[in-house]
Structure formats: C-alpha cells, structure tokens
C-alpha positions in Angstrom: 34.0 7.7 -40.8 32.0 10.9 -39.7 30.5 11.8 -37.0 26.9 13.0 -38.3 25.5 15.1 -35.5 25.3 13.2 -32.2 24.1 14.8 -29.7 24.8 12.9 -26.8 23.6 10.4 -24.0 19.3 10.5 -24.0 18.4 10.3 -20.2 15.3 8.8 -19.3 15.9 8.7 -14.6 12.1 9.3 -14.5 11.6 5.5 -13.9 15.2 5.6 -11.6 13.0 8.3 -9.2 9.4 6.5 -9.4 11.8 3.7 -7.5 14.0 5.4 -4.9 11.2 6.5 -3.3 9.1 3.2 -3.6 12.7 1.9 -2.3 12.9 4.5 0.6 9.2 4.6 1.3 9.5 0.1 2.0 12.6 -0.2 3.5 10.8 2.6 6.7 8.0 0.3 6.3 9.9 -2.6 7.0 12.4 -1.4 9.7 9.5 0.3 11.0 6.7 -3.4 11.5 10.8 -5.7 12.8 11.4 -6.6 15.9 14.5 -9.4 16.0 17.6 -7.6 14.4 17.4 -10.5 11.7 13.6 -9.1 10.6 15.0 -5.6 10.2 17.3 -7.3 7.5 15.4 -9.0 5.8 13.8 -6.3 5.3 16.2 -4.4 3.9 16.4 -7.4 1.6 12.7 -6.9 0.3 12.8 -4.0 -0.2 14.9 -4.3 -2.5 13.5 -6.9 -5.1 9.8 -5.2 -4.6 9.1 -4.7 -7.7 10.2 -8.4 -9.2 7.9 -9.0 -5.7 5.3 -7.2 -7.2 5.1 -8.0 -10.9 5.5 -12.2 -9.2 2.1 -12.4 -7.3 0.0 -10.9 -10.5 1.7 -13.4 -12.5 1.9 -15.9 -10.7 -2.7 -15.6 -9.8 -3.3 -15.3 -13.4 -0.6 -18.7 -14.1 1.3 -17.2 -17.0 
C-alpha cells in the first residue's frame, strides 16, 4: 500500500498555552494565600486540577 501524501502531524497547541497560563496563575494565587507549608502543597494540587473543578461546580449546580 502506498503512502498517499502524508503531510505530518497537525498540532493544535493553543489550548495548551491557555492551560499553562491558567496553571501559572493558579499556582501564584494558591501559594500566596497559603499560611502553612501544607496549605501551599494543597494549593499546588488545586492548581493542577482547577479546570476539572471549574467544570464540576456548574454541572453540580445544574444537576446534570
């Protein structure tokens, strides 16, 4: 079977940049507001999963 003009991988990296900026902003926010080491550690975890929380809360409110 012939390779019919495979052009390469198409990459849509725009959403990765948005997530990266959101992650950096969330890290700064949560670490600034932490008063203990463990609150800072929890803030790092929260910063990683903030998009999931952002979607979960409205769906919970709408009870979908």
